[in-house]
mmCIF file of the C-alpha atoms, coordinates in Angstrom:
data_MODEL
# 
_entry.id   MODEL 
# 
loop_
_atom_site.group_PDB 
_atom_site.id 
_atom_site.type_symbol 
_atom_site.label_atom_id 
_atom_site.label_alt_id 
_atom_site.label_comp_id 
_atom_site.label_asym_id 
_atom_site.label_entity_id 
_atom_site.label_seq_id 
_atom_site.pdbx_PDB_ins_code 
_atom_site.Cartn_x 
_atom_site.Cartn_y 
_atom_site.Cartn_z 
_atom_site.occupancy 
_atom_site.B_iso_or_equiv 
_atom_site.pdbx_formal_charge 
_atom_site.auth_seq_id 
_atom_site.auth_comp_id 
_atom_site.auth_asym_id 
_atom_site.auth_atom_id 
_atom_site.pdbx_PDB_model_num 
ATOM 1   C CA . LEU A 1 1   ? 160.689 -113.844 1.079   1.00 0.00 ? 1   LEU A CA 1 
ATOM 2   C CA . GLY A 1 2   ? 159.072 -115.517 4.070   1.00 0.00 ? 2   GLY A CA 1 
ATOM 3   C CA . SER A 1 3   ? 160.854 -113.374 6.681   1.00 0.00 ? 3   SER A CA 1 
ATOM 4   C CA . GLN A 1 4   ? 159.002 -111.772 9.588   1.00 0.00 ? 4   GLN A CA 1 
ATOM 5   C CA . SER A 1 5   ? 161.606 -109.054 10.190  1.00 0.00 ? 5   SER A CA 1 
ATOM 6   C CA . ALA A 1 6   ? 160.963 -105.541 8.883   1.00 0.00 ? 6   ALA A CA 1 
ATOM 7   C CA . LEU A 1 7   ? 164.738 -105.060 8.606   1.00 0.00 ? 7   LEU A CA 1 
ATOM 8   C CA . VAL A 1 8   ? 164.788 -107.502 5.690   1.00 0.00 ? 8   VAL A CA 1 
ATOM 9   C CA . TYR A 1 9   ? 162.263 -105.456 3.726   1.00 0.00 ? 9   TYR A CA 1 
ATOM 10  C CA . LEU A 1 10  ? 163.658 -101.970 4.420   1.00 0.00 ? 10  LEU A CA 1 
ATOM 11  C CA . PRO A 1 11  ? 166.816 -102.248 2.221   1.00 0.00 ? 11  PRO A CA 1 
ATOM 12  C CA . LEU A 1 12  ? 164.732 -103.933 -0.488  1.00 0.00 ? 12  LEU A CA 1 
ATOM 13  C CA . ALA A 1 13  ? 162.136 -101.171 -0.310  1.00 0.00 ? 13  ALA A CA 1 
ATOM 14  C CA . LEU A 1 14  ? 164.726 -98.389  -0.528  1.00 0.00 ? 14  LEU A CA 1 
ATOM 15  C CA . SER A 1 15  ? 166.556 -100.101 -3.399  1.00 0.00 ? 15  SER A CA 1 
ATOM 16  C CA . LEU A 1 16  ? 163.359 -100.669 -5.347  1.00 0.00 ? 16  LEU A CA 1 
ATOM 17  C CA . TRP A 1 17  ? 162.217 -97.089  -4.774  1.00 0.00 ? 17  TRP A CA 1 
ATOM 18  C CA . TYR A 1 18  ? 165.595 -95.709  -5.915  1.00 0.00 ? 18  TYR A CA 1 
ATOM 19  C CA . CYS A 1 19  ? 165.664 -97.881  -9.038  1.00 0.00 ? 19  CYS A CA 1 
ATOM 20  C CA . ALA A 1 20  ? 162.106 -96.887  -9.933  1.00 0.00 ? 20  ALA A CA 1 
ATOM 21  C CA . TYR A 1 21  ? 163.014 -93.220  -9.456  1.00 0.00 ? 21  TYR A CA 1 
ATOM 22  C CA . ARG A 1 22  ? 166.178 -93.497  -11.583 1.00 0.00 ? 22  ARG A CA 1 
ATOM 23  C CA . PHE A 1 23  ? 164.323 -95.237  -14.414 1.00 0.00 ? 23  PHE A CA 1 
ATOM 24  C CA . GLY A 1 24  ? 161.568 -92.621  -14.431 1.00 0.00 ? 24  GLY A CA 1 
ATOM 25  C CA . ILE A 1 25  ? 158.905 -94.960  -13.027 1.00 0.00 ? 25  ILE A CA 1 
ATOM 26  C CA . HIS A 1 26  ? 156.493 -93.423  -10.532 1.00 0.00 ? 26  HIS A CA 1 
ATOM 27  C CA . PRO A 1 27  ? 157.519 -94.432  -6.970  1.00 0.00 ? 27  PRO A CA 1 
ATOM 28  C CA . THR A 1 28  ? 153.955 -95.528  -6.154  1.00 0.00 ? 28  THR A CA 1 
ATOM 29  C CA . ILE A 1 29  ? 154.525 -98.491  -8.490  1.00 0.00 ? 29  ILE A CA 1 
ATOM 30  C CA . ALA A 1 30  ? 157.368 -99.533  -6.173  1.00 0.00 ? 30  ALA A CA 1 
ATOM 31  C CA . GLY A 1 31  ? 154.907 -99.367  -3.280  1.00 0.00 ? 31  GLY A CA 1 
ATOM 32  C CA . VAL A 1 32  ? 152.462 -101.633 -5.096  1.00 0.00 ? 32  VAL A CA 1 
ATOM 33  C CA . ILE A 1 33  ? 155.224 -104.162 -5.857  1.00 0.00 ? 33  ILE A CA 1 
ATOM 34  C CA . LEU A 1 34  ? 156.415 -104.139 -2.236  1.00 0.00 ? 34  LEU A CA 1 
ATOM 35  C CA . GLY A 1 35  ? 152.850 -104.645 -1.035  1.00 0.00 ? 35  GLY A CA 1 
ATOM 36  C CA . LEU A 1 36  ? 152.512 -107.716 -3.236  1.00 0.00 ? 36  LEU A CA 1 
ATOM 37  C CA . LEU A 1 37  ? 155.878 -109.099 -2.056  1.00 0.00 ? 37  LEU A CA 1 
ATOM 38  C CA . THR A 1 38  ? 155.112 -108.689 1.650   1.00 0.00 ? 38  THR A CA 1 
ATOM 39  C CA . PRO A 1 39  ? 154.044 -112.081 3.041   1.00 0.00 ? 39  PRO A CA 1 
ATOM 40  C CA . ASN A 1 40  ? 150.638 -112.603 4.545   1.00 0.00 ? 40  ASN A CA 1 
ATOM 41  C CA . ILE A 1 41  ? 151.991 -115.067 7.107   1.00 0.00 ? 41  ILE A CA 1 
ATOM 42  C CA . ALA A 1 42  ? 151.327 -114.808 10.823  1.00 0.00 ? 42  ALA A CA 1 
ATOM 43  C CA . ARG A 1 43  ? 153.749 -112.713 12.837  1.00 0.00 ? 43  ARG A CA 1 
ATOM 44  C CA . THR A 1 44  ? 153.640 -114.330 16.256  1.00 0.00 ? 44  THR A CA 1 
ATOM 45  C CA . LYS A 1 45  ? 156.044 -111.970 18.058  1.00 0.00 ? 45  LYS A CA 1 
ATOM 46  C CA . SER A 1 46  ? 153.912 -108.868 18.031  1.00 0.00 ? 46  SER A CA 1 
ATOM 47  C CA . ASN A 1 47  ? 152.149 -106.605 20.486  1.00 0.00 ? 47  ASN A CA 1 
ATOM 48  C CA . LEU A 1 48  ? 149.149 -106.686 18.153  1.00 0.00 ? 48  LEU A CA 1 
ATOM 49  C CA . ALA A 1 49  ? 146.612 -109.438 18.482  1.00 0.00 ? 49  ALA A CA 1 
ATOM 50  C CA . ASP A 1 50  ? 144.185 -110.738 15.919  1.00 0.00 ? 50  ASP A CA 1 
ATOM 51  C CA . SER A 1 51  ? 140.793 -111.621 17.367  1.00 0.00 ? 51  SER A CA 1 
ATOM 52  C CA . GLU A 1 52  ? 140.818 -115.075 15.787  1.00 0.00 ? 52  GLU A CA 1 
ATOM 53  C CA . ASP A 1 53  ? 144.267 -116.631 16.132  1.00 0.00 ? 53  ASP A CA 1 
ATOM 54  C CA . GLY A 1 54  ? 146.220 -114.273 18.396  1.00 0.00 ? 54  GLY A CA 1 
ATOM 55  C CA . SER A 1 55  ? 148.603 -113.082 15.686  1.00 0.00 ? 55  SER A CA 1 
ATOM 56  C CA . VAL A 1 56  ? 148.747 -110.681 12.763  1.00 0.00 ? 56  VAL A CA 1 
ATOM 57  C CA . SER A 1 57  ? 150.314 -110.959 9.335   1.00 0.00 ? 57  SER A CA 1 
ATOM 58  C CA . VAL A 1 58  ? 153.573 -109.184 8.543   1.00 0.00 ? 58  VAL A CA 1 
ATOM 59  C CA . ILE A 1 59  ? 151.764 -106.792 6.218   1.00 0.00 ? 59  ILE A CA 1 
ATOM 60  C CA . GLU A 1 60  ? 149.284 -105.804 8.965   1.00 0.00 ? 60  GLU A CA 1 
ATOM 61  C CA . TYR A 1 61  ? 152.141 -105.366 11.421  1.00 0.00 ? 61  TYR A CA 1 
ATOM 62  C CA . LEU A 1 62  ? 154.050 -103.088 9.028   1.00 0.00 ? 62  LEU A CA 1 
ATOM 63  C CA . GLU A 1 63  ? 150.892 -101.119 8.266   1.00 0.00 ? 63  GLU A CA 1 
ATOM 64  C CA . HIS A 1 64  ? 150.332 -100.554 11.989  1.00 0.00 ? 64  HIS A CA 1 
ATOM 65  C CA . LYS A 1 65  ? 153.970 -99.565  12.567  1.00 0.00 ? 65  LYS A CA 1 
ATOM 66  C CA . PHE A 1 66  ? 154.177 -97.062  9.704   1.00 0.00 ? 66  PHE A CA 1 
ATOM 67  C CA . HIS A 1 67  ? 150.681 -95.596  10.085  1.00 0.00 ? 67  HIS A CA 1 
ATOM 68  C CA . PRO A 1 68  ? 151.648 -92.795  12.550  1.00 0.00 ? 68  PRO A CA 1 
ATOM 69  C CA . ILE A 1 69  ? 154.631 -91.712  10.427  1.00 0.00 ? 69  ILE A CA 1 
ATOM 70  C CA . SER A 1 70  ? 152.602 -91.846  7.229   1.00 0.00 ? 70  SER A CA 1 
ATOM 71  C CA . SER A 1 71  ? 149.454 -90.145  8.545   1.00 0.00 ? 71  SER A CA 1 
ATOM 72  C CA . TYR A 1 72  ? 150.931 -87.490  10.819  1.00 0.00 ? 72  TYR A CA 1 
ATOM 73  C CA . VAL A 1 73  ? 154.231 -86.633  9.109   1.00 0.00 ? 73  VAL A CA 1 
ATOM 74  C CA . ILE A 1 74  ? 154.503 -87.695  5.459   1.00 0.00 ? 74  ILE A CA 1 
ATOM 75  C CA . VAL A 1 75  ? 150.932 -86.990  4.286   1.00 0.00 ? 75  VAL A CA 1 
ATOM 76  C CA . PRO A 1 76  ? 150.740 -83.469  5.839   1.00 0.00 ? 76  PRO A CA 1 
ATOM 77  C CA . ILE A 1 77  ? 154.158 -82.544  4.408   1.00 0.00 ? 77  ILE A CA 1 
ATOM 78  C CA . PHE A 1 78  ? 153.106 -83.913  1.013   1.00 0.00 ? 78  PHE A CA 1 
ATOM 79  C CA . ALA A 1 79  ? 149.825 -81.985  1.154   1.00 0.00 ? 79  ALA A CA 1 
ATOM 80  C CA . PHE A 1 80  ? 151.462 -78.687  2.105   1.00 0.00 ? 80  PHE A CA 1 
ATOM 81  C CA . ALA A 1 81  ? 154.218 -79.107  -0.480  1.00 0.00 ? 81  ALA A CA 1 
ATOM 82  C CA . ASN A 1 82  ? 151.697 -79.755  -3.245  1.00 0.00 ? 82  ASN A CA 1 
ATOM 83  C CA . THR A 1 83  ? 149.387 -76.825  -2.524  1.00 0.00 ? 83  THR A CA 1 
ATOM 84  C CA . GLY A 1 84  ? 151.763 -74.545  -4.408  1.00 0.00 ? 84  GLY A CA 1 
ATOM 85  C CA . VAL A 1 85  ? 150.864 -71.592  -2.179  1.00 0.00 ? 85  VAL A CA 1 
ATOM 86  C CA . GLU A 1 86  ? 153.438 -69.178  -0.847  1.00 0.00 ? 86  GLU A CA 1 
ATOM 87  C CA . ILE A 1 87  ? 152.742 -68.369  2.802   1.00 0.00 ? 87  ILE A CA 1 
ATOM 88  C CA . SER A 1 88  ? 154.107 -64.881  3.438   1.00 0.00 ? 88  SER A CA 1 
ATOM 89  C CA . SER A 1 89  ? 153.068 -61.616  5.092   1.00 0.00 ? 89  SER A CA 1 
ATOM 90  C CA . LYS A 1 90  ? 151.716 -60.450  1.725   1.00 0.00 ? 90  LYS A CA 1 
ATOM 91  C CA . SER A 1 91  ? 149.491 -63.518  1.272   1.00 0.00 ? 91  SER A CA 1 
ATOM 92  C CA . ILE A 1 92  ? 148.249 -63.205  4.863   1.00 0.00 ? 92  ILE A CA 1 
ATOM 93  C CA . ASN A 1 93  ? 147.332 -59.528  4.356   1.00 0.00 ? 93  ASN A CA 1 
ATOM 94  C CA . SER A 1 94  ? 145.578 -60.360  1.086   1.00 0.00 ? 94  SER A CA 1 
ATOM 95  C CA . ALA A 1 95  ? 143.571 -63.114  2.786   1.00 0.00 ? 95  ALA A CA 1 
ATOM 96  C CA . LEU A 1 96  ? 142.569 -60.848  5.681   1.00 0.00 ? 96  LEU A CA 1 
ATOM 97  C CA . ASN A 1 97  ? 141.142 -58.324  3.207   1.00 0.00 ? 97  ASN A CA 1 
ATOM 98  C CA . SER A 1 98  ? 139.410 -60.870  0.956   1.00 0.00 ? 98  SER A CA 1 
ATOM 99  C CA . VAL A 1 99  ? 135.691 -61.669  1.238   1.00 0.00 ? 99  VAL A CA 1 
ATOM 100 C CA . ILE A 1 100 ? 136.297 -64.993  -0.551  1.00 0.00 ? 100 ILE A CA 1 
ATOM 101 C CA . ALA A 1 101 ? 139.025 -65.998  1.898   1.00 0.00 ? 101 ALA A CA 1 
ATOM 102 C CA . TRP A 1 102 ? 136.843 -65.137  4.897   1.00 0.00 ? 102 TRP A CA 1 
ATOM 103 C CA . GLY A 1 103 ? 133.885 -66.993  3.376   1.00 0.00 ? 103 GLY A CA 1 
ATOM 104 C CA . ILE A 1 104 ? 135.928 -70.174  2.944   1.00 0.00 ? 104 ILE A CA 1 
ATOM 105 C CA . PHE A 1 105 ? 137.457 -69.887  6.414   1.00 0.00 ? 105 PHE A CA 1 
ATOM 106 C CA . LEU A 1 106 ? 134.114 -69.293  8.172   1.00 0.00 ? 106 LEU A CA 1 
ATOM 107 C CA . GLY A 1 107 ? 132.469 -72.016  6.086   1.00 0.00 ? 107 GLY A CA 1 
ATOM 108 C CA . LEU A 1 108 ? 134.982 -74.582  7.340   1.00 0.00 ? 108 LEU A CA 1 
ATOM 109 C CA . VAL A 1 109 ? 135.281 -73.385  10.946  1.00 0.00 ? 109 VAL A CA 1 
ATOM 110 C CA . ILE A 1 110 ? 131.642 -72.427  11.663  1.00 0.00 ? 110 ILE A CA 1 
ATOM 111 C CA . GLY A 1 111 ? 129.564 -73.693  8.741   1.00 0.00 ? 111 GLY A CA 1 
ATOM 112 C CA . LYS A 1 112 ? 130.640 -77.338  8.912   1.00 0.00 ? 112 LYS A CA 1 
ATOM 113 C CA . PRO A 1 113 ? 129.962 -77.907  12.660  1.00 0.00 ? 113 PRO A CA 1 
ATOM 114 C CA . LEU A 1 114 ? 126.727 -75.906  12.472  1.00 0.00 ? 114 LEU A CA 1 
ATOM 115 C CA . GLY A 1 115 ? 125.598 -77.873  9.421   1.00 0.00 ? 115 GLY A CA 1 
ATOM 116 C CA . VAL A 1 116 ? 126.364 -81.235  11.043  1.00 0.00 ? 116 VAL A CA 1 
ATOM 117 C CA . LEU A 1 117 ? 124.569 -80.212  14.254  1.00 0.00 ? 117 LEU A CA 1 
ATOM 118 C CA . LEU A 1 118 ? 121.447 -78.780  12.584  1.00 0.00 ? 118 LEU A CA 1 
ATOM 119 C CA . ALA A 1 119 ? 121.138 -81.608  10.038  1.00 0.00 ? 119 ALA A CA 1 
ATOM 120 C CA . THR A 1 120 ? 121.430 -84.229  12.776  1.00 0.00 ? 120 THR A CA 1 
ATOM 121 C CA . MET A 1 121 ? 118.932 -82.413  15.008  1.00 0.00 ? 121 MET A CA 1 
ATOM 122 C CA . ALA A 1 122 ? 116.503 -82.136  12.076  1.00 0.00 ? 122 ALA A CA 1 
ATOM 123 C CA . ALA A 1 123 ? 116.866 -85.845  11.274  1.00 0.00 ? 123 ALA A CA 1 
ATOM 124 C CA . ARG A 1 124 ? 116.192 -86.650  14.914  1.00 0.00 ? 124 ARG A CA 1 
ATOM 125 C CA . LYS A 1 125 ? 113.189 -84.304  15.015  1.00 0.00 ? 125 LYS A CA 1 
ATOM 126 C CA . ILE A 1 126 ? 111.464 -85.934  12.046  1.00 0.00 ? 126 ILE A CA 1 
ATOM 127 C CA . LYS A 1 127 ? 112.369 -89.345  13.492  1.00 0.00 ? 127 LYS A CA 1 
ATOM 128 C CA . ILE A 1 128 ? 114.494 -90.694  10.653  1.00 0.00 ? 128 ILE A CA 1 
ATOM 129 C CA . ALA A 1 129 ? 117.583 -90.981  12.872  1.00 0.00 ? 129 ALA A CA 1 
ATOM 130 C CA . GLU A 1 130 ? 118.644 -91.073  16.514  1.00 0.00 ? 130 GLU A CA 1 
ATOM 131 C CA . TYR A 1 131 ? 121.738 -89.909  18.357  1.00 0.00 ? 131 TYR A CA 1 
ATOM 132 C CA . PRO A 1 132 ? 124.245 -92.643  19.168  1.00 0.00 ? 132 PRO A CA 1 
ATOM 133 C CA . GLN A 1 133 ? 123.945 -93.816  22.755  1.00 0.00 ? 133 GLN A CA 1 
ATOM 134 C CA . GLY A 1 134 ? 125.445 -91.251  25.122  1.00 0.00 ? 134 GLY A CA 1 
ATOM 135 C CA . ALA A 1 135 ? 126.010 -88.643  22.401  1.00 0.00 ? 135 ALA A CA 1 
ATOM 136 C CA . ARG A 1 136 ? 125.338 -84.975  23.127  1.00 0.00 ? 136 ARG A CA 1 
ATOM 137 C CA . ASN A 1 137 ? 125.122 -81.843  21.003  1.00 0.00 ? 137 ASN A CA 1 
ATOM 138 C CA . LEU A 1 138 ? 128.701 -80.990  21.961  1.00 0.00 ? 138 LEU A CA 1 
ATOM 139 C CA . ASP A 1 139 ? 129.821 -84.337  20.522  1.00 0.00 ? 139 ASP A CA 1 
ATOM 140 C CA . LEU A 1 140 ? 128.166 -83.382  17.237  1.00 0.00 ? 140 LEU A CA 1 
ATOM 141 C CA . ILE A 1 141 ? 129.864 -79.971  17.245  1.00 0.00 ? 141 ILE A CA 1 
ATOM 142 C CA . ALA A 1 142 ? 133.232 -81.672  17.803  1.00 0.00 ? 142 ALA A CA 1 
ATOM 143 C CA . THR A 1 143 ? 132.506 -84.066  14.941  1.00 0.00 ? 143 THR A CA 1 
ATOM 144 C CA . GLY A 1 144 ? 131.401 -81.164  12.755  1.00 0.00 ? 144 GLY A CA 1 
ATOM 145 C CA . SER A 1 145 ? 134.640 -79.333  13.529  1.00 0.00 ? 145 SER A CA 1 
ATOM 146 C CA . ALA A 1 146 ? 136.559 -82.430  12.455  1.00 0.00 ? 146 ALA A CA 1 
ATOM 147 C CA . ALA A 1 147 ? 134.510 -82.378  9.230   1.00 0.00 ? 147 ALA A CA 1 
ATOM 148 C CA . GLY A 1 148 ? 135.865 -78.860  8.692   1.00 0.00 ? 148 GLY A CA 1 
ATOM 149 C CA . ILE A 1 149 ? 139.281 -80.362  7.983   1.00 0.00 ? 149 ILE A CA 1 
ATOM 150 C CA . GLY A 1 150 ? 138.661 -80.178  4.260   1.00 0.00 ? 150 GLY A CA 1 
ATOM 151 C CA . PHE A 1 151 ? 141.939 -80.404  2.453   1.00 0.00 ? 151 PHE A CA 1 
ATOM 152 C CA . THR A 1 152 ? 142.398 -82.195  -0.855  1.00 0.00 ? 152 THR A CA 1 
ATOM 153 C CA . VAL A 1 153 ? 138.768 -81.991  -2.032  1.00 0.00 ? 153 VAL A CA 1 
ATOM 154 C CA . ALA A 1 154 ? 138.421 -78.349  -0.946  1.00 0.00 ? 154 ALA A CA 1 
ATOM 155 C CA . ILE A 1 155 ? 141.620 -77.421  -2.790  1.00 0.00 ? 155 ILE A CA 1 
ATOM 156 C CA . PHE A 1 156 ? 140.449 -79.353  -5.860  1.00 0.00 ? 156 PHE A CA 1 
ATOM 157 C CA . ILE A 1 157 ? 137.111 -77.476  -5.852  1.00 0.00 ? 157 ILE A CA 1 
ATOM 158 C CA . ALA A 1 158 ? 138.907 -74.144  -5.383  1.00 0.00 ? 158 ALA A CA 1 
ATOM 159 C CA . ARG A 1 159 ? 140.986 -74.801  -8.496  1.00 0.00 ? 159 ARG A CA 1 
ATOM 160 C CA . LEU A 1 160 ? 137.810 -75.631  -10.449 1.00 0.00 ? 160 LEU A CA 1 
ATOM 161 C CA . ALA A 1 161 ? 135.776 -72.702  -9.117  1.00 0.00 ? 161 ALA A CA 1 
ATOM 162 C CA . PHE A 1 162 ? 138.165 -69.831  -9.800  1.00 0.00 ? 162 PHE A CA 1 
ATOM 163 C CA . ASP A 1 163 ? 140.050 -68.831  -12.935 1.00 0.00 ? 163 ASP A CA 1 
ATOM 164 C CA . SER A 1 164 ? 142.318 -66.201  -11.425 1.00 0.00 ? 164 SER A CA 1 
ATOM 165 C CA . PRO A 1 165 ? 145.576 -67.631  -9.990  1.00 0.00 ? 165 PRO A CA 1 
ATOM 166 C CA . GLU A 1 166 ? 145.527 -64.954  -7.270  1.00 0.00 ? 166 GLU A CA 1 
ATOM 167 C CA . ILE A 1 167 ? 142.041 -65.948  -6.094  1.00 0.00 ? 167 ILE A CA 1 
ATOM 168 C CA . VAL A 1 168 ? 142.949 -69.647  -6.271  1.00 0.00 ? 168 VAL A CA 1 
ATOM 169 C CA . ASN A 1 169 ? 145.958 -68.965  -4.025  1.00 0.00 ? 169 ASN A CA 1 
ATOM 170 C CA . LEU A 1 170 ? 143.764 -67.037  -1.573  1.00 0.00 ? 170 LEU A CA 1 
ATOM 171 C CA . ALA A 1 171 ? 141.213 -69.860  -1.545  1.00 0.00 ? 171 ALA A CA 1 
ATOM 172 C CA . ILE A 1 172 ? 143.847 -72.547  -0.947  1.00 0.00 ? 172 ILE A CA 1 
ATOM 173 C CA . PHE A 1 173 ? 145.476 -70.460  1.785   1.00 0.00 ? 173 PHE A CA 1 
ATOM 174 C CA . SER A 1 174 ? 142.061 -70.105  3.486   1.00 0.00 ? 174 SER A CA 1 
ATOM 175 C CA . VAL A 1 175 ? 141.442 -73.842  3.198   1.00 0.00 ? 175 VAL A CA 1 
ATOM 176 C CA . ILE A 1 176 ? 144.779 -74.559  4.900   1.00 0.00 ? 176 ILE A CA 1 
ATOM 177 C CA . VAL A 1 177 ? 144.165 -72.080  7.741   1.00 0.00 ? 177 VAL A CA 1 
ATOM 178 C CA . GLY A 1 178 ? 140.522 -73.138  8.141   1.00 0.00 ? 178 GLY A CA 1 
ATOM 179 C CA . SER A 1 179 ? 141.478 -76.817  8.254   1.00 0.00 ? 179 SER A CA 1 
ATOM 180 C CA . VAL A 1 180 ? 144.152 -76.233  10.899  1.00 0.00 ? 180 VAL A CA 1 
ATOM 181 C CA . VAL A 1 181 ? 141.792 -74.132  13.055  1.00 0.00 ? 181 VAL A CA 1 
ATOM 182 C CA . SER A 1 182 ? 138.995 -76.723  12.667  1.00 0.00 ? 182 SER A CA 1 
ATOM 183 C CA . ALA A 1 183 ? 141.379 -79.506  13.692  1.00 0.00 ? 183 ALA A CA 1 
ATOM 184 C CA . LEU A 1 184 ? 142.501 -77.586  16.792  1.00 0.00 ? 184 LEU A CA 1 
ATOM 185 C CA . ILE A 1 185 ? 138.917 -76.744  17.819  1.00 0.00 ? 185 ILE A CA 1 
ATOM 186 C CA . SER A 1 186 ? 137.840 -80.357  17.309  1.00 0.00 ? 186 SER A CA 1 
ATOM 187 C CA . LEU A 1 187 ? 140.806 -81.633  19.327  1.00 0.00 ? 187 LEU A CA 1 
ATOM 188 C CA . LEU A 1 188 ? 140.078 -79.172  22.141  1.00 0.00 ? 188 LEU A CA 1 
ATOM 189 C CA . ILE A 1 189 ? 136.386 -80.124  22.338  1.00 0.00 ? 189 ILE A CA 1 
ATOM 190 C CA . PHE A 1 190 ? 137.109 -83.861  22.227  1.00 0.00 ? 190 PHE A CA 1 
ATOM 191 C CA . LYS A 1 191 ? 139.722 -83.505  24.991  1.00 0.00 ? 191 LYS A CA 1 
ATOM 192 C CA . THR A 1 192 ? 137.226 -81.518  27.100  1.00 0.00 ? 192 THR A CA 1 
ATOM 193 C CA . LEU A 1 193 ? 134.560 -84.168  26.541  1.00 0.00 ? 193 LEU A CA 1 
ATOM 194 C CA . LYS A 1 194 ? 137.009 -86.935  27.440  1.00 0.00 ? 194 LYS A CA 1 
ATOM 195 C CA . ARG A 1 195 ? 137.901 -85.234  30.735  1.00 0.00 ? 195 ARG A CA 1 
ATOM 196 C CA . SER A 1 196 ? 134.235 -84.644  31.595  1.00 0.00 ? 196 SER A CA 1 
ATOM 197 C CA . LYS A 1 197 ? 133.464 -88.361  31.141  1.00 0.00 ? 197 LYS A CA 1 
ATOM 198 C CA . ILE A 1 198 ? 136.291 -89.548  33.413  1.00 0.00 ? 198 ILE A CA 1 
# 
């Protein structure tokens, strides 16, 4: 279309998505088509700057604009909606009394950061790797906690590992709780590290 305004593409995007939905075509196909239609021309009026020519393409600009909404709102809602797990007092009580649920939770919250820390220390000890400049053990623990945010793959493995629907639900519930706790711990450690470096 040659336009640099996102307002031109929004009605087109919504119309295409609706038509695809009504005709029984998967909406992701609409996304692919829109991606191909978005021009790769320079968008000069932007607060983003390309290192080479001082501008970014429309597609890069739109990607930057929609990234926070997509990553922090749409994807989490999509993930939670597709787990198929009912979060209730009954499921919480079942998880609290399940060895499997506790094993998954502790594996994500404690096992991941401990594994990252010990593996990195071992690699450093046998001189096959070095810490990044300025990195400390606490940085590795924070990174390991972030690695504990295992969502889609962990849920996929849980569905493969267990036959019983009840155990699968417990496992997925533990993955969700463990991922949230790991994310909060990682965020807390990174914020503490950031303050200590100021």
